[in-house]
C-alpha positions as CSV (number, residue, x, y, z in Angstrom):
1,M,0.1,9.3,-8.2
2,R,2.6,10.6,-6.0
3,T,5.1,13.5,-6.9
4,I,8.5,13.9,-5.3
5,K,10.5,17.1,-5.2
6,T,12.5,17.1,-2.0
7,I,14.2,14.7,0.2
8,Q,11.3,15.4,2.7
9,D,8.7,13.9,0.4
10,V,10.6,10.6,0.3
11,R,11.0,10.7,4.0
12,L,7.3,11.5,4.5
13,L,6.4,8.7,2.4
14,K,8.9,6.3,4.3
15,Q,7.2,7.6,7.8
16,A,3.7,7.0,6.4
17,R,4.5,3.5,5.0
18,V,2.8,4.4,1.9
19,F,5.3,1.7,-0.1
20,S,7.4,-1.4,1.1
21,D,10.6,-0.5,2.6
22,S,12.5,-1.7,0.0
23,F,10.6,0.6,-2.8
24,A,10.7,3.4,-0.3
25,A,14.8,2.8,0.2
26,Y,14.9,2.9,-3.7
27,L,13.2,5.9,-4.1
28,E,15.6,7.8,-1.5
29,G,18.5,6.2,-3.3
30,E,17.3,7.6,-6.6
31,F,16.7,10.9,-5.0
32,L,20.1,11.3,-3.7
33,G,21.6,9.8,-7.0
34,L,19.9,12.7,-8.8
35,K,21.1,15.3,-6.1
36,E,24.6,14.1,-6.9
37,A,24.2,13.9,-10.6
38,F,23.0,17.5,-10.7
39,D,26.2,18.5,-8.5
40,F,24.5,19.8,-5.8
41,D,26.9,20.5,-2.5
42,G,24.3,21.8,-0.2
43,L,22.2,20.1,2.7
44,D,19.9,17.2,1.3
45,E,17.2,19.4,2.7
46,D,18.1,22.3,0.7
47,F,17.9,20.4,-2.8
48,T,14.8,20.4,-4.9
49,L,14.0,18.7,-8.1
50,D,11.7,21.8,-9.3
51,M,14.3,23.2,-11.8
52,Y,15.1,19.8,-13.4
53,G,11.8,17.6,-13.2
54,F,10.3,15.4,-10.7
55,M,10.2,11.9,-9.8
56,V,6.4,10.5,-10.1
57,V,5.2,7.2,-8.3
58,L,2.2,6.1,-10.1
59,E,-0.1,4.0,-8.5
60,K,-3.1,1.6,-8.9
61,G,-5.9,3.3,-10.2
62,D,-3.9,6.1,-12.0
63,N,-5.0,6.3,-15.7
64,L,-1.5,5.8,-17.5
65,R,-3.1,6.7,-20.7
66,D,-4.1,10.0,-19.5
67,L,-1.0,11.8,-17.5
68,S,-1.8,15.4,-18.6
69,V,-1.1,16.6,-15.2
70,V,2.5,15.9,-15.7
71,G,2.4,16.7,-19.6
72,L,1.6,13.3,-21.2
73,E,-1.6,14.0,-22.9
74,R,-4.7,11.6,-23.5
75,N,-5.0,12.0,-26.9
76,R,-1.3,10.7,-27.2
77,E,-2.0,7.9,-25.1
78,G,-0.1,9.2,-21.9
79,L,2.7,7.1,-21.2
80,L,2.3,4.5,-23.7
81,G,2.6,7.0,-26.4
82,S,5.6,8.9,-24.8
83,L,9.1,8.4,-26.4
84,P,11.2,7.5,-23.0
85,E,15.2,8.0,-22.8
86,F,15.2,4.7,-21.1
87,V,13.1,1.8,-19.3
88,E,14.3,0.0,-16.4
89,K,13.0,-2.9,-14.9
90,V,13.9,-3.4,-11.3
91,E,13.6,-6.4,-8.9
92,R,14.2,-6.4,-5.5
93,N,12.8,-8.6,-2.5
94,R,10.3,-10.4,-4.6
95,E,9.0,-7.0,-5.7
96,C,9.1,-5.4,-9.3
97,W,8.7,-1.9,-10.8
98,Y,9.7,-0.1,-13.7
99,K,11.7,3.2,-14.0
100,V,10.6,5.0,-16.9
101,V,12.5,8.3,-17.9
102,V,11.0,10.8,-20.0
103,I,13.0,13.8,-21.3
104,Y,10.9,16.8,-22.1
105,T,13.5,19.2,-22.9
106,N,17.3,19.6,-22.7
107,E,17.1,20.5,-19.2
108,Y,13.9,18.8,-17.7
109,G,12.5,15.5,-17.5
110,I,10.6,13.3,-15.3
111,A,11.3,9.8,-13.9
112,F,8.2,7.8,-13.5
113,Y,8.0,4.6,-11.1
114,L,5.6,1.7,-11.6
115,P,5.2,-1.0,-9.1
116,L,4.1,-3.9,-11.3
117,E,0.9,-3.9,-9.5
118,A,-0.1,-0.4,-10.5
119,V,0.0,-1.7,-14.0
120,T,-3.4,-3.3,-15.0
121,D,-3.4,-2.7,-18.6
122,D,-2.2,-5.7,-20.6
123,E,-0.9,-3.6,-23.6
124,M,1.0,-1.4,-21.1
125,K,2.5,-4.2,-19.3
126,T,3.7,-5.4,-22.8
127,W,5.2,-1.9,-23.8
128,L,7.1,-1.6,-20.4
129,E,8.6,-5.3,-21.0
130,E,9.6,-4.5,-24.4
131,Q,11.1,-1.2,-23.8
132,A,13.2,-2.6,-20.6
133,E,14.4,-5.6,-22.6
134,R,15.4,-3.3,-25.5
135,D,17.1,-0.8,-23.1
136,A,18.7,-3.8,-21.1
137,I,20.2,-5.1,-24.7
138,F,21.4,-1.5,-25.4
139,Q,23.3,-1.0,-21.9
140,G,24.7,-4.7,-22.7
141,T,26.4,-3.6,-26.0
142,G,27.1,-0.1,-25.0
143,E,25.2,1.3,-27.6
144,G,22.9,4.1,-27.3
145,R,19.4,4.4,-29.1
């Protein structure tokens, strides 16, 4: 599990080549999009997600059913038991990952990013696919949940 709270976190992951170039570029774009959404006018280096909720990249070997370190308890099935605001399937350069946004309070939420290879649980794969398909339908119709 990798947590991202600052642009420096993203850049260190890119520099260390922890993820593919495509996925690293996507994460950087997501971070900068959040900076813009929160209307932060300062330098990229000064913006932090501490107050709003951060980005979490889940990796192969992470227990997706026990993410208690980020508030998704084992007794509630972790990510599987969450009620995400939305789930998006992203496909680029023959890679696939999911973005799952879980809102904890009106001011705080976490964006989880799951490369497909990190999801080894068949029930979790099915759940992610169903959530992403449902949200794609809602986005296509302009309806909310």
